[in-house]
N, C-alpha and C positions, 0 to 999 in steps of 0.2 A: 600409626604412621600412613599417610597416604599420598599419591600424587596426582594434581589434577593437569589434564592435559586437554586443550580444546581444538578442534580439528575444524578449518574454513575451506570450503571451497568444492568444487566438484569436478575430481579428477578423471571422470567418465569420458569417453569420447561421443560426443552428440552425432557426429554421422557415420559410425558404428555400431549402433547400438545392439546391434546380435552378438556379436566378437567382444562385448564389453567385459574385462575380466572382474574381481572380486574389489571391494574398495581398499584403497591403499591401509587405512587402517586397521579394519577386519584381517586382511591377509597377515598384517606383523602380529597382530594378538595371535593369531593360529598357529605362527610358525617359529615365533620366537623361543628358544629355549630357558630364556630369564622369564617367560611370563607361562604363568601355570593358569589353568580353566580349560574344561572342556570346551566343544562347540557350542553345545544347548545354552552352557551358563554365560557364553560372552554377550549374546545381544540381552539386553533389557530392556524394557519401554521407560521411558524417561517419567513417565507417571499414568496411573490408570484411571485415572479422572480426566483426563485431557484428549482432546479427541486427535489433535494434530499437536503434539509436542515441537516446541522449537527446535530442541538438539535428540538426535538418538544416542543414548548413553550406553556405552559398554565397562565393564567391571570386571578384572581380573587381579591376579597377585604377580608381583614381580618381584626379584630376589629375594622369595620364598614367603617374607611374612610382610609386606608393603604393599598396601591397597593401590592398585592402580584404576583410576576411574578417568574414561575419556567421554567427553562432549563433541559429537560429530554433528555437522550441520552443513549439507553442501548446496541447499537451495536459499539465495539471499531473500526471497519474498516471507518464507518462513520464519527467518531470522530476524526481520526488520517488521513483522507482525507484531512482537512482542517484546519490545527493546529494554523492557527494565530486567527480564528473565536474561537476555543476551548480555545487557551490559556487567550485569552481576557476574555472569558465569565467565567471563572473559575477565574483568577483575579480580576473581580469584583463581584465575589458571597459573599452573607453575610453568607449563611451555605452551606456547602455541605454534601449532602446524597449518602451514598456509599450502594448499595443494591445488593443482588446476594440470589440465590436459594441452600438451603442448601443439595437439592436432584441433584444439576449439579453442577460438579466439575469442569466442563469447567467453566462455568461463575465464578466459586470463582477464580479461577485460570488468568481467562482475567482481573478481577478487579486488583488482587494481582500482576501481572507480567506486566501489560500496563497501568492502571489507575491511581494506587498508585505512581507509579514513577513521574509521569507527577503532580499529586498534592503536593508530598513532595517538588520540584522545586518552586510553586508558593504559598505554604502555607504560611500567614500570621496573624495568629493568630485568624484565621477564624474556626467557631466549626464544626466538622465532625462528623456525625452519621454514622454509620455501622448496616445495617437493613440487618439480616440473615433471611431470609423468608422462612415458609412451615415448613412441619411436616415430620424428617426423615422415611424414607419407609425402610431403609436397614441401620443397624446399625453396619453391619461386618465392622470387618477391611479390609483394601484394602490389595490383594493378592502383598505378596513380592517374588514372584517367577523371577527369571532373566529374563524369556522370556514373563512376562508382564509388557510391556511398559507404559501403562497407566491406570489410577485409574480413569478416569473421570466419570464413572458410580458408583462409589461410593459416599457417603455422604459426607460433609463436617463438621467435628467435632466443637464442641463447643469453644476446646482449640484454634483450628485454627484462627477461628474468632475473640477472645480475644486478642490473639497474634498479628493479624493485627491491632487490634484498639489500643494496647500498642505501635506499631510503629509508629501511626500517632496522638496519643495522643488523640482519639477519642471516644466517647460514644457508646458502644457496645449494640445491642437491637435483641431479638429473636421474631419473629412475626410469630407464628405457624399456621397465618390463618388470612386471612384480613377481619374480621369482626370488630363490634363497640369498643369491647373491646380493642383489639391490635391493631387497627388505632386509634379511638376516644381517648381512657385513654392513651395506654403505649406510641405509637409511637407518636399518638397528643400531649399528654404532655410534652413531651420531645422536639419535634419540636417547639411547641409554647412558651415553656422556650426560647431557642435561639431566637426567634424572638423578644420576647418583650427585652432581650439582647440587640441585634440589635438595635431596636428602640430607647432605652437609651442611646447606643453610639452614632447614629446619630444624636440625638436632642441634648445631650451634644457639639457634634462638630458644629453643626448648631449655637447654642448660642456664642460660643467662637470665630467663624467667624463675628459674628454680632458685639460682642462688639469689635473687630480690626476695623471693617469697619466705626463702629459710633466713634471712638477714632480718627478720621481724617475728618475734614470737608472742607478742603481746596481743591485745583485743584486735581483731580482725574487722576489717570496714564491712560496711552494709553492702549486701549484693544488689545492684540496680537490675530489675526484672525488666524484660524486653516490654515494647509498647503493645498495645494489642496490634492485631493486623488490620491494615486499614480494607472496607470492603472494595470487591473486586468489581469493578465496571464490563460487562460484555460487550463488546461493540456489535451493533446491529449489522446483518451482511446485507451489502449493496444490492437493489433491485431496478438498477438503472437500466439495465438491459431488457430485463421482462418488461419494464415499463414502457419503452419505446416499442416492443414488441407486440403489447399488447393493444398500441394505439392503432397500430394496422387493423387488426381487427375489429376493434369496437365502431370503427369509420366515423370517431369524431373528428370536428372541424376539418373536414377535407375539402381542399383546395384545388386539386388538380384529379382529374378523371382521364383514364386512358383508354384508347378505341384501337381496335384492330381495322385492316383495310377496309373491312366490310362496315365499319361504322358503328359496329357493336362493342357494348361497353365491355371492359376486360377486367381493369382493376381500380381500386381508389387509392389515393397516397396523399404526401403533406411536401408541401414544395422545401421547408425547412429541412426537413431531415434527410430528403433526395439531395439537395445543395450542400448540406453538411458531408458528404460523402462523394460528390464528384463533382467536379468542374465542368461536364457534358451539361448535367443539369443548372449549374450555373450561367452557362451560356443561354442554355433553352430558354430559362425564364427571365432573363436579363438581368441577371443580378451583377453578371462581370461581360465584359464585348471582349468580341475576338482581339483588339488590341491588349485589354488587360491580361487575356491567357498566353498569346501567342506560341500557340503549338498547333500547330496545321493538321496532326493525327487526331487532337482532340474536337476541332473544328468540321471535321470531315466525319467523324463518329456522329456527331450531333445532327449533319446533314442528311446523312445515310439512314439513320433510324429512327427518328423523331422530326413530325410538325405538328405545327399549333391550328387549329380549327378556331376562329372565332366569328363563324356565321350563325347568324340569330336565326336564321331557319333549319338549326342543327335537327335532325329527330331526338327527340326526347328532351329538348332543351326547354325548359320553363320560361315563359314571358314573364310571370310575374314573380319570381324568386326573390325573395329577400335578402338585402346584402350582395355581395359580390358573388356571383354565380362561381364554381369551379371552373378551372381553366380546362380546355380539352384538348387532348395530345391525341395525334395520331402516330401509333405505332407502324412504319411502313416495312419494315419486316416481319412475316407472317411468323418464321419460324421462331424467331427472338418472342415475339408476341404469344405464340401458346405458351410459353414457359414464362412468361412475367411475373404471375402470381407467384412462384417459387422464388423468381429472382427479387421479388421485393422483400420477401419474407427472410431471405438472403443478406439485405442488405440492412433491415429493421432489428435483424438478430446480432448485428455486428460484423458483418461484411468478412468473415474470417473462417466461416465452416465449409470450406470447398468442396470437400469430399462427399459432405451432405448436399450442398446444390447440384453435382455432380450427378449423384444418384438420384435425385428429384427429376433433373433433366433427362437422364437416360429413360424414366417411367414413360415420358411424354415423347421423345425422340430415340427411335429404335435404331436409327443409322448411325456409327461412332463418328463419322467425319462431322453428321449434322451437330452432334454432343460437343466436341472440339470448337465447332464455328461458335456456336453460344455462348460456351464459355469463353472463348477469344473475345467477342462483345462485350461481356461483362467485362473483361480484366480493362479493355479500352475503357469502359465508362468508368470505371475506380483509377484509371490514370493520373498519375501528377506531373504537371506540364513541365515541360523540358526535361525530364528524367526518361531514361530507359524502364520500361516495362519490368519491374521487381517482383511480380508475382507469377513467373514462369512456371516453378515446381509448386504445385498447389500442396502437395503432402507436405513437403519438407519445411513450406512456409507454414501450414499448419501446426506442426511439430513446437513451433516458435510460440511465444506468447500471442494470445488474439490480440490483433489490431482494433483497439477502442477507438473508430472513426471519431464517434460522437462527443466524447469527452474533451477530444482534442479541438474538431472541426466545428462544432456547436458555438463555441466560445467565439466565434468569429463574427457571429450574429450577436451577441449580447449586447445591450442597449444600443443598438444600431437600427435605423429604419427602414432595413432591406428586409422585404417581405412581411413586416412586422404587421399585425391587424389588431393590437390592441394597444394603449397609450396608458400608462399610468400617471396620475400627477401627485406627486410627494411634495412637499415643500414648496411650493411654487415654481417645480421644475416637471418636466416630464421624461418617463423612462420608455420606451418602445419595447415592444416584446410580442411573444408568438403564441397564440393560444395551443396550440399544435400541444407544442412542449408542456407549457402549465397544466395543461388538462393531464397528459401522461404522468405527469410527476408529481401533482399533486391533487389528492381528492377532494379538497376545500374549493381549490379553483375549479377543479372538473363540476362540480355540484353548481357551483355559480355560473360559469359559463353556458350549460346546458340546462338549468332549471328555469322557475318562473323569477327570474331575479332580473333587477333593472340590470345588472352587467351585462345579462345575456344578450342585449340588444344595443347596448352602448359600445362607442370604441373608446370614450376618455373615461377612465375610472380614477376617483380619488382614492387615497390611502392615507389613514391616519395614524398615530401612534407610533409611527415608525420612523426614522431618519432616514435618508436616501442614500447612504453609505449603506446603513445594515439592509435595507430592501435589496440593495446592489448586490450585495454580498448573500443573500438570501436566493435573488435571481441566478447568482453565477452557480451555486450548488445543485440548481434546477436544471441548468443546462450543462454542468460539466462534471458533476456529483462529487464535486470536491471545494473544500471554501478553506481560507488561511486569515482567520481573524488578526488583527492588529496586536490585540492584549486580550486581558480578561474583561474587561468592560465592554468591547465591541462583542466577545463571544458570548457575553450574559444578553447582551441586547439582541444577537442575532438567534438565540437559545428562545428568548420570549415571543420574537418573530415567528419562529418554527412552530412553536407552542399554539400560536394562533392560527397558525393554517394547518395544523395538525400534520406536520411533519416530523415523525418519529425517529429516524434516522439521522437527521440532522441537528436534532435535542441532543443524540448520543454523543454524535461528533462535538458539540460544542461542551458538553460535559466533559468529555475526555480530554480537551485542550484545556480547559481550565484546571482540570485535575493536574494535570502535566505540569503545566505554569506554576501551581503551586507547589508541587514536588520539587521541582528544580531549584526553590529559592532557601540560599543558606538562611539559619536562622537570624543574622544579623540584620538579611533584607528584610525578613517577615517583621522583626520589630519596628524596622523604621518605615516601611511602605506606608502610603495612605488608603489603600483599599479597605473599606469596611467590610470585613470578613462576615460579620454579622448580618449587615445586609445582604451581602451576597446571600447568606443563607435564608434568610426572610424571603426573595425574591426566588428563588429556587423552591421553595414551598408553595409559595403564592402560585408558581407557575406550572405546578405539579410534577417538578424534576425530583422525584424521591430519589432516586439515586445518589444526586449530586447532595441534596440537602441531607442525607444521612453521611454520607463520605464527609462534608463538612463538618458536622458534629464529631465525628471523630478527627479530624484534622485539628479541630479547635482543642481537644480532651489530648491529644498528643503532645500537644504545643502548649500545654497549659501557662506554663511559666510566662510566656510571650503574650497571649491573648488576655489571660487576665488582668494583666499592668493597662489593657488600653479600654480608654472609656468607654467604646460601644459594647465591652462585656456584659455592660450591666442592663443591655437590652435584650439579652436572653431570656424568653420564657421561663417561667418555673419548671415546667418539664424538659426544658434544653438544659436548663442550669443542672438539674439534678442528674441528666445524664453524664454531661460533660464532668461532672466532680465523681461522678462514682467511675467512670473511664480516665480519669485524669492521668497523665505521666510526667512526671515521677509523681508516686504514690504520697501521700501525705504520711503513711509509714514508714517509708524510706527517706523521707525528710526528718522525720524525727529521728531514726536511727541514726543520719547521720549528722545531726547537730549534736546527739550525745557522742558519737565516736570522735567529733572534732573536740570538743570540750574535753574529753580524755587525753588527747592527744596533747593538747596546750598545756594541759595539768601536769604530764609527764614530760614535756618539753620534748617530745619526740617528733620525726619526722612523719607528717601524715602520707600514707600511700593512695590517696585518692587523687589529693589538690596538690 
């Protein structure tokens, strides 16, 4: 007999990493007298074939001969990356432990906003323990100033923990330290009480099943084998950041050139990327007016650092350059200008690697005061209007998640004429776009705009075979690295568009969306839905979506009794039909055995154990 415990949340103190003690679960397993297992055997890999398992698995023996299995997941991003495994483990848990550090508001909000909704959906009379770990370092109330948008550095109060426990019907514990008293007697006593309750319940259920099996000694019903495992689709890693970073080095679609005070060229860049991260550049390139920004510090930074030169007699300016020549920007500050290439690389890399930027600047500027001055100017460029500069402590800021400016701010320019230099004509309507983003994110468009094609010199480009809604979803992915189709049909249309422009990662996203939608449908909905699953299969094959087509064949075979009754089932090819019949579930053998068993039951007038 075994007990399964699922532990969620991070009890470590994000602000005191050096003095962080051992984890709650590992400390309990190592100290509890009721749990046996040496130190080397406690920590086991969740699986030897997965590089980043969702849960860390601990195994030990409790009460002598009871197998204790604990799955611990402290990081929400890893938990959310494999929802299938996470949902199954929570659904099979006998006890759930939720933990957070009282000095880390971030860990508490991660539990409250992310883990708790998942647990509420899956909770089915399973005992829950909420453990608030640590001694509060700062009891001051969080600042209520409108300019303070985050109180993550403040403590989590007892009332907040108790309120969270009330919402779940959970047991709330405060563990001021991970010593023998709090772990062995306090936390261990509550956990072991629930372990005994779980053992009693499992023993009772086992006895009931044994009585039912002993009540009938005739012919046994046939055993229904498990269906074959569905093919696993591996998601392709995002290369959004590297795409934009490569744009800076390839120098394609450049529309702004920076010069030093001596009118020597320093660097080339793209307005759309600069404006996506900075209101200073929005003001400089007339995307927004001073009245729109309403922040004197941003206006002052723009005036102090940059000026635009429109002189036709400018040295190096080509008089017969085709199209619109790049905008010439003079960098007034010589010190800032000497580090501009490093600053642009920092911006194009996501604008979060502050320590690397500081190291790069220090190689060019020896004086520490000058280094700080340049860093402060970069912070002013990235400042949000109307808010206090929140980038003061670069090291603390870098320890958090990277601030991906692009995938939020570039959406501001999606389907808008601001800075647009190309217009797509679709179904009688126009969609403005930006060549720099299209070239960086799509190799087909990069070849189209830079090769000997009509589109390279044309501003208005017609698009055929794609609806406006689908093409806008495609552009949304290019701009933001994410998309959310409205349904299976739109996801299939977007997959076809992604195949047409050879954007493989978007194809994988659409495949995963379709698979997730179909997997979540109950049998009754599958039987009544109007979606032609065979037509979906043929489209996936035609557009070289091998992973999806293979999965759909397995899906039809696994739900054979449903899809074999639909008219489109006859449209399967001979090869596809042969595959489905071979892998069908339930199998023909099982159905024959079940028919014989029913016949025997009715002839004997006995009660059927299956139906």
